[in-house]
C-alpha positions, 0 to 999 in steps of 0.5 A, spaced: 784 214 516 781 210 521 778 214 527 782 214 533 777 212 539 779 213 547 778 205 547 785 205 543 788 210 546 787 208 553 789 201 550 796 204 547 796 208 554 796 202 559 801 200 554 806 203 554 804 207 560 805 214 555 800 220 556 794 221 552 794 226 548 803 223 545 798 216 545 793 220 540 798 223 536 802 216 535 796 214 533 794 219 529 800 217 525 800 210 525 793 210 522 790 207 528 795 202 529 796 199 536 802 195 535 805 200 530 804 206 534 809 204 541 815 206 537 811 214 535 812 215 543 818 214 545 821 217 538 817 223 541 819 223 548 827 222 545 831 228 547 834 230 540 841 229 539 845 235 540 853 236 540 856 237 546 857 246 547 864 247 550 866 248 557 866 256 558 873 258 561 873 261 567 876 268 568 882 269 571 882 271 578 886 276 582 891 273 585 888 274 593 893 277 598 897 273 603 895 274 610 901 278 612 900 283 607 893 283 609 895 285 617 900 289 615 896 294 610 890 295 617 895 296 620 897 302 617 890 304 616 891 304 623 896 308 624 894 313 619 888 313 623 891 315 629 895 321 627 
C-alpha cells in the first residue's frame, strides 16, 4: 500500500476541486494512483439513485360556503342577539 502524502492529496484537490478528506479517501482506495483517483471522489459525491416516491394525495377540502350563505348566517346571528 502506497503512502498517501499531503502532496498527493494537494495534487488531486487541484485537479478535481474535491475536498481534502474525499481526495485522501480516493487516493487510499486507488493505492495512491492520482490518475485513477479522480473517478472515486465523483462516485462518492453522486447522490444515490432512488425511485421517485408517489405523490401523496391531498385530503379533500370541505366545500366553502358562498358569500350569500355566509351573509345570511351572519344576519341570523345578529337577529337572535338582538332579541
